Residue, then its C-alpha position, 0 to 999 in steps of 0.5 A: m531730305s533737308e536738315s531737322k533743325g539742330d542736326p548736322a548735314f552729314r554724318i559720318a560713320f566709322l564701322f569697327h570690328t576689333n583693330l583698336e591698334l589700326l584705328s587709333r591711327t586711320l580714324p584721327r588721319c581720315l577725320e582730318a582729311l573729310t572735315a578740316g576747314t569745312r563749312e558743313s556740320f557733321e557729327v561722328v558716330l564710331h560703331c562697334d559691330g562684333t566688337p570684343p567687350e574688352t575693346v569696348a572698354q578702351l574706347a571710351p577715353r579716347l572718343e573726345e580726342w578723336g573727335v568722337d559725337e557717339l559711340r555705338v556696340r552691337r554684338r553679333d549674337r543675334h539678328v545677324a545679317s547674312g554674308d560678310g561680317s561688315n554687312n552686319g554693321h552698314r545695313r545698320l547706320f542709317d538714322p534718317r535724321s540727316p540728308y548725306l551719310i558718310v561710311v568709312e571702314d576702320d582700315i581705311v585711311m585718306y589723304r587729302s593734298d589741298p588744304s583748301f578742299d573741302v570734301l563734305a561741300a564737294c560732295r554735298r553739291v554733287f548731290e544737289e546738281h546731280p540728282e540721278v547720284p544717290v552715292l559717290s564713292k572713291v579709293n585710289d587701289y581700285h586695281q586690286w578688285s576681282w571685279k574690275l571698275e568700269d566707266r558706265g556712260p559718259g563722266i558725271e562732270p569733269g573729274i567725276r567718273s560715272v561707274n559700274r561699282l564701288s567699294t564700301h571702304f567710303i561710301a557717300y549717300d544722299l539717304e532720300r535718294f538711296r534708302p527707299v530703293a535700297e529697302r526694296f531691293g532687301a538692304f535691311d533684310l538679313d538674308v539677303f546677303i551672301d559671301r562664298s568663293d563661288f558667289s558673293y553678294n555683299w552690301e557693296d554689291l548691293v549698292s552697286h545695285v542700287g546706284t546702277t539701276a534705272d537711271r541712277r548713277i555712282a559718282f567717282p571722283e577720280d580727280w579730288p585732291l582726296d587719296i584713299f587706300h584699304c590698307d591690306r592686301k588680297v590674298q593673292p592677285g584676283s582673289m575677292y578675300h583681303t588678308q585681314d592680317p594686323r601685321l599687314k595692316a600695320q605695314v601698308l598703314a606705316e607705307l602709306e604714312q611715309r608717303f603722304r606724310p613723312d617725318p619731317a624730323k627723319p632725313a629723307e634717302v637719298a638715292a644712290 
């Protein structure tokens, strides 16, 4: 698939539910990390899924400031996907006009440590040079996962692992490779997912299924100068579930901001 005339190479979609205070900090930080200085064309979509009307009303004045091109609002009253609530949003983001889609969830924050590194161009290069790769994903805090990250065969190239699974926190898709297989696997059916303590099959499981069957591979660029974190913690070690506590998410983000973007006006603490 190539870009249609006038359409961007990348569509960057942020999946949002309710935590506007967190989004107002994570979205600009993620866009800065993904797009500052890029040579690739892109557009930014904010997809609100099950967002209360009073929260939606507060978004419009911020879109230009954040660099958002399109706002979508979806209720969760009819035609709702089964399983985890976020499944409903993920399955609705696949507009075919751009060849590449990047999806970022609203409680994710990113930091690029090398200002010259072009994340979008790097994603595109991986897809162009490795036709067996339909999806690319990275997060730094994968040690929290209950389904552990493991290598699946040799690396795709130096610094890029071939892995057994991914997380929906951050995924880049080559749509021409991903969508036909995902359709066969039921990705866009409403009743294919399940989310129970004894059994789970959610969007990330389906995408991992697509990326690890036949001769397909999931690219995990561990050595890229891009640090990506989920602003939450598990309810307990080994659990499938995160706390979803807004206060804890704000605390985790504050800790990450101090680590990666410390305020130069504040003196650093001196060890005793």
